C-alpha positions, 0 to 999 in steps of 0.5 A: 500500500505504501508503494501505491501512496508514494507512486500517487504522490509522485504522480501528483507532483509530476502533474503539478510540476508540468502545470506550473511549467506550462503556465509559466511558458504561456504568453501572457499577451495571448497569441501575440509575441512582443518583439524588439524588446517589448514586454507584456503588461495586462495582455498588451505589449509595451514597446520600447522607444523606437517601436510601435504596433500591437507586437512592437513589430514596427520601427518608427523609421521603417516607412522612411527607409529608402532612396530619395530625390532631394530638392533644396530651396529658400536658402538664406543666404543664397547657396551656389551649386546644384539644388537637386541630388539623390540621398539615401536613408538607411537604418543606423546600426546603433538603434534599428527602431528610430535612428537613421543615417542620411547619406549625401545630405545636402548634396555634399557627400556627407552622412548625418544621423537623424532620429525619428519619433513616434509622430514621424518627426525627424531631428538631426542634431548638430555634429561636431567638427568642421561640418555641422547640420541642425535640422527639424522636419517630418515624414509623411507619405514618402516625403521628408520635409526639412528645414536645416542649418549648415555651419562650417569652420571655413564658410558662412552658415546658411539655412535652407528648406529641403524636400526629399521625395522617395523614389 
């Protein structure tokens, strides 16, 4: 009889252990798995900065990644040189959710880093060194609109508007 009691006790412990393990492995967000470092709270994914969507699957910069035809206008003081060029917006390796690099910014073969927020606003912070860019703008339906200021240790500072249209 003691063997049956021990066997029953072991069986109950095993069943209880399996139940606890299964319960702890259940996704608390139902069928949704939170991505990109998102955490589940009250059956909803809470996304880290740079991501949105019901599973934190969308980076704030996702729609803006691509190649653009750029046009500069309204420069004060006037800027010489071509007013159109091609630039590329790529995801930065430092944070794939919201930081981008813009190559050939201002048609100058320079690359600047920008940050998108959850409202598709783009900010380019001033860089250090001889070439600096400070810009504010937004992305909507394949178009980035910016107002930017360029400063250089060897030349004048100027402010321009720029429209970047996705190819």
